[in-house]
C-alpha positions, 0 to 999 in steps of 0.5 A, spaced: 792 639 278 798 637 272 797 641 266 801 636 261 801 629 259 793 628 260 788 626 255 782 630 256 775 630 253 772 637 253 764 637 251 762 643 247 769 644 245 768 646 238 766 654 240 767 659 245 770 657 252 770 650 250 774 651 244 779 656 247 780 651 253 782 646 247 787 650 244 791 652 250 790 645 253 792 642 246 799 645 247 801 640 252 796 634 252 792 630 248 785 633 247 778 630 245 772 634 243 765 633 242 759 637 240 753 637 235 755 641 230 759 637 225 761 644 221 764 647 228 767 641 229 771 640 223 773 648 223 776 646 230 780 641 227 783 645 222 784 651 227 787 645 232 790 639 228 792 635 233 785 634 237 780 629 235 773 629 235 766 626 235 760 628 233 754 627 238 748 630 241 749 629 249 742 631 250 741 624 248 743 618 253 744 613 247 749 618 244 752 619 251 753 611 250 756 612 243 761 617 246 763 613 252 764 607 247 769 611 243 773 613 249 773 606 251 775 603 244 780 609 241 782 613 247 782 608 253 788 613 256 783 618 258 784 621 265 780 628 265 773 629 263 771 637 262 763 637 262 763 644 259 757 643 254 751 647 256 745 650 253 741 657 255 735 660 253 732 667 254 724 666 255 718 668 260 716 662 263 708 664 263 708 666 256 713 662 252 709 656 249 715 652 248 718 653 255 717 645 257 721 643 251 726 648 253 727 646 260 728 639 258 733 640 253 737 645 258 737 640 264 738 634 259 745 638 257 747 642 263 745 637 268 744 630 266 749 629 261 755 631 266 752 626 271 751 620 266 758 622 263 761 622 270 758 615 272 760 612 265 767 614 264 769 614 272 772 607 270 776 609 265 778 615 268 780 612 275 784 607 271 789 612 269 794 617 273 792 623 275 784 622 274 779 628 274 772 631 273 772 638 271 765 641 271 764 648 268 758 652 272 757 659 273 757 665 278 749 664 277 749 658 282 749 664 287 745 669 285 740 667 279 739 672 273 731 672 272 732 672 264 735 665 264 729 661 267 732 654 267 740 655 266 741 658 273 737 652 276 741 647 272 748 650 274 746 650 281 744 643 281 751 641 278 754 645 283 751 641 288 752 635 285 760 637 284 760 638 292 757 631 293 761 627 289 767 630 291 765 628 298 763 621 296 770 620 292 774 623 297 778 617 298 779 615 291 784 619 287 779 622 282 779 630 283 772 633 282 774 640 280 768 646 279 770 652 275 765 657 276 765 662 270 763 670 270 760 672 263 764 670 257 764 673 250 762 667 247 757 665 241 751 665 246 751 672 246 750 673 238 755 678 237 752 682 243 755 680 249 754 684 256 759 690 257 762 686 263 763 680 259 770 677 259 774 674 253 774 666 252 781 667 252 782 671 259 777 666 262 781 660 260 787 663 263 784 665 269 781 658 270 788 654 268 791 659 274 786 656 279 788 649 276 795 650 277 794 652 284 790 645 285 784 649 287 777 645 287 773 650 286 775 656 282 771 662 282 773 666 276 774 674 275 768 677 278 765 671 281 769 672 287 765 678 288 758 675 287 760 669 292 761 674 297 755 679 296 751 673 295 753 671 302 753 678 305 747 681 302 743 677 297 737 681 296 742 687 294 746 682 290 740 680 286 737 687 284 744 689 282 745 683 278 739 683 274 739 691 273 746 689 269 745 690 261 
């Protein structure tokens, strides 16, 4: 994939991995971001003045339609969609009275939003040169972490969806790319990231290296090891992963 001269939309681009990706890509591309928090979006704009943004909540289908309309009207040259936004909760399925609400939110943001955006933006993407849809998932698609009741499942579903539409669109020019991240030090961890977490900048650098090589499934950092362990010794991998601090 070429990494210059694109117009790229990054969902959840106002913090964490999404913002680090926006900063790097904005050096040689036009970058658009969206997110729910206007304050964070404005901070991102101050940090990267050349980006453009739209405040929206992609857990809502009407808000996705508004985002798509904004792209079609103001940025019809869009050729790359990065489905990065995600929500995660740590809770116990048996004891959390709000677990069903959390499930609905996580699946709405982590799975249904990428599906909707991919479908609704496909016409504008495919009408421009070098079109691509990049889905950001996680090594947890191979082995789930038990404290994330729904996050693992929503990302595993996005992994499966990516494989399916890659096959269905194989005759088109649209590339379907998946970046599978390890633990990344982002605001998710509220200042207390796991010891094995890598920085957002490192995650972005490794992601871009995979994109430059033209890979369609990019396993970043220790995701490569998790993938192999999941294939060779899944029960051992499950125990080891869930024993990590």
